[in-house]
C-alpha positions in Angstrom: 45.6 281.8 150.3 48.4 280.2 151.1 47.5 277.8 153.2 45.1 276.4 150.4 48.6 276.0 148.2 50.4 274.3 150.5 48.0 271.7 151.0 47.7 272.2 147.4 51.8 271.0 147.3 52.0 268.2 149.4 52.6 264.6 148.0 49.7 262.1 148.2 49.1 260.7 150.9 46.8 257.6 150.8 46.2 257.6 154.6 45.6 261.9 154.4 43.5 262.5 150.9 43.0 265.6 150.1 39.4 266.1 149.1 38.1 269.8 147.9 34.8 270.1 148.3 31.8 272.7 146.4 27.8 272.7 145.3 26.0 274.3 142.2 22.4 274.1 141.6 20.5 273.3 138.6 17.3 274.5 137.6 15.0 271.9 135.9 12.8 272.3 132.7 10.5 270.1 131.5 10.3 270.6 127.4 6.5 271.7 126.2 6.7 270.5 122.5 8.5 267.4 121.1 12.4 268.8 120.2 13.0 268.2 116.4 15.4 265.2 116.3 18.6 266.0 114.3 19.5 265.2 110.9 22.0 265.3 108.5 23.7 268.7 108.7 21.2 270.2 111.3 21.3 269.5 114.9 18.6 268.9 117.2 16.6 271.7 117.7 14.3 272.3 121.0 11.0 275.1 121.2 12.2 278.2 122.7 9.2 277.7 125.8 9.9 275.4 128.7 8.0 274.3 132.0 10.7 274.8 135.1 10.5 271.5 137.1 12.2 272.9 140.7 16.1 273.0 141.0 18.2 271.1 142.8 21.6 271.3 144.3 24.7 269.6 143.8 27.9 268.3 146.1 31.0 267.9 143.9 33.8 265.6 146.3 36.9 265.7 144.2 40.4 264.0 145.4 42.0 265.8 142.6 45.5 263.5 143.7 43.0 260.5 143.1 41.3 261.0 139.9 38.3 260.9 142.0 35.6 262.4 142.4 31.3 261.8 143.7 28.3 264.7 143.1 25.7 264.0 145.2 22.4 265.5 144.5 20.1 266.9 146.7 16.8 268.9 146.9 18.4 271.6 149.1 21.1 273.0 150.6 20.9 273.5 154.3 23.1 272.1 157.1 21.6 268.5 157.2 22.5 267.9 153.8 26.4 268.9 154.0 26.5 267.4 157.6 25.7 264.0 155.3 28.0 264.9 152.9 30.7 265.0 155.2 29.3 261.6 156.7 29.6 260.0 153.2 32.9 261.0 153.1 34.3 259.8 155.6 32.2 255.8 156.4 31.6 255.6 152.4 34.2 256.7 150.9 37.4 257.2 152.9 36.6 254.7 155.5 40.4 253.5 155.8 42.1 257.3 156.1 43.5 258.4 159.4 42.1 261.8 158.3 40.4 263.7 155.4 42.3 267.0 154.0 39.2 268.7 153.7 39.1 272.0 150.9 36.2 274.5 150.9 34.7 277.8 150.4 33.4 280.1 153.0 29.7 279.2 152.6 27.7 279.8 156.0 27.0 275.9 156.4 30.6 274.7 155.5 31.2 274.4 159.6 31.8 271.9 161.7 28.2 273.6 163.3 26.3 271.7 160.8 27.4 268.2 162.0 26.1 269.5 165.4 23.3 270.5 163.8 22.5 267.0 162.0 23.8 264.4 164.5 23.7 263.8 168.2 27.1 265.6 170.2 29.1 262.3 170.2 28.9 261.5 166.8 29.6 265.4 165.1 32.6 265.5 167.2 34.0 262.1 165.8 33.3 263.3 162.2 34.8 266.3 163.3 37.8 265.0 163.8 37.8 263.1 160.6 38.5 266.1 158.6 41.6 268.5 158.9 40.3 271.8 158.0 41.2 274.5 155.2 39.1 277.5 153.6 39.7 278.9 150.7 39.9 283.2 151.0 36.9 285.9 150.6 37.0 286.4 146.9 38.9 283.5 146.4 36.8 280.3 145.9 38.5 279.4 142.5 41.6 278.6 144.5 38.7 275.2 145.1 39.6 272.7 142.7 36.2 271.5 142.9 34.6 274.6 141.4 37.1 273.7 138.3 35.4 270.1 138.4 32.4 271.7 138.9 32.8 273.7 135.5 33.6 270.3 133.6 30.1 268.6 134.6 28.4 272.1 133.7 30.3 272.2 130.0 30.3 268.3 129.6 26.7 267.4 131.3 24.7 270.3 132.4 24.7 272.3 129.5 21.0 271.2 128.5 17.4 270.9 129.7 17.0 268.3 132.5 13.4 267.6 132.9 13.8 266.0 136.7 15.9 265.0 139.9 16.0 261.1 138.7 17.3 262.3 135.3 19.7 264.4 136.5 21.0 261.8 138.7 21.5 258.9 135.9 23.2 262.0 133.8 25.4 262.8 136.6 26.1 259.3 137.6 27.2 258.7 134.2 29.6 261.7 133.8 31.2 260.8 137.4 31.5 256.8 136.1 33.4 257.6 132.8 35.6 260.9 134.4 36.5 258.2 136.9 37.3 255.4 134.6 40.1 257.9 132.9 41.7 258.7 136.5 41.2 262.5 135.2 43.1 264.4 138.1 44.2 267.9 138.4 47.7 269.2 137.6 47.9 272.2 139.6 50.0 274.6 138.8 49.7 277.9 141.1 52.1 278.4 143.7 52.1 280.3 146.6 55.8 282.0 144.9 53.5 282.7 141.9 50.6 283.9 144.3 53.3 286.5 145.9 54.9 287.8 142.3 51.5 287.6 140.3 48.7 288.9 143.2 51.7 290.9 144.7 48.7 293.7 145.4 46.7 291.7 147.2 49.6 291.6 149.7 49.7 294.5 152.6 53.6 294.2 153.3 56.2 295.2 151.7 57.9 294.2 148.2 58.9 290.7 147.9 62.5 289.8 146.4 63.8 286.5 144.6 66.5 285.2 143.5 67.5 284.2 140.3 65.6 280.7 141.1 62.5 282.2 142.2 62.8 282.1 146.4 62.2 283.8 148.1 65.0 286.5 150.1 63.1 289.1 151.1 60.5 291.2 151.9 57.4 290.4 154.7 54.1 289.3 153.4 51.3 288.9 155.4 48.1 288.5 155.1 46.0 288.3 151.9 43.7 291.4 151.2 40.0 290.0 151.0 39.9 292.0 147.8 37.8 290.3 144.7 40.8 288.5 143.0 38.8 288.8 139.3 39.4 292.4 139.6 43.4 291.9 138.7 41.7 289.8 135.1 42.7 291.8 131.7 41.6 290.9 129.0 39.3 287.4 129.5 42.7 286.6 131.3 42.9 285.4 134.9 45.3 285.8 138.0 47.9 283.4 136.4 47.6 284.7 132.7 46.0 281.9 132.0 42.7 282.3 129.6 39.7 280.2 131.0 38.2 277.6 128.8 36.7 274.1 128.1 38.0 271.5 126.4 37.3 267.8 125.2 36.5 264.9 127.4 38.8 264.0 130.5 40.4 267.9 129.7 39.3 271.4 130.8 41.8 274.0 131.6 41.1 276.3 135.0 42.5 279.3 135.8 45.1 278.3 138.4 45.9 275.0 137.1 44.6 271.9 134.0 42.3 269.3 134.8 43.8 266.4 132.5 43.5 262.6 132.3 
């Protein structure tokens, strides 16, 4: 956990951009009856019956300090799909970067082995060296800012019936263009010091002591236990004390930070 938090405290470096990666799926649904259009005082109405039309996978690539994101829609979420996303990041989106600082969760396909499964060994090794790899801990995917950006996408774009992959690509592209136009970035406020205070139950070692300026002056923090972090939530609040919610355009609050313009 502290490894990821240290990455988020680094100043912006165009030569080493921080990119968070996550993925989700979207059920495609066809209307079986024509929706009733909205009218004054009445929202658009849909029949409860629908037809399933498959599932699409969405890869979210989010560079929080750059105010940039890109969503790639695929038919699957196999190792070769993940490998192609990394190749796009390296050669298309950030070709001039000396190295890309990659933050992601521990999904089984999110490893360098996927590159070797998709490309010849020489090419796979080249791509491996293009990235600085960082992983969120088990039960700690909330530390991945791409997950927060996916929540914004779900609230602002995917919270309705979308009939097919073509329409999904068009709708996601329009959302992405608008977010990038406004350079919606991330204001991450949860630090290592905060973690050692608010999540002290997850530390195996003794108590952490801080001075009046909240600098660590005592104790011996060890690695974080593999313990579900959401289990600490009480009254709907996150371990950081913030209540997750979604806001209007270009603004959404997350459990550990705040996305805003």
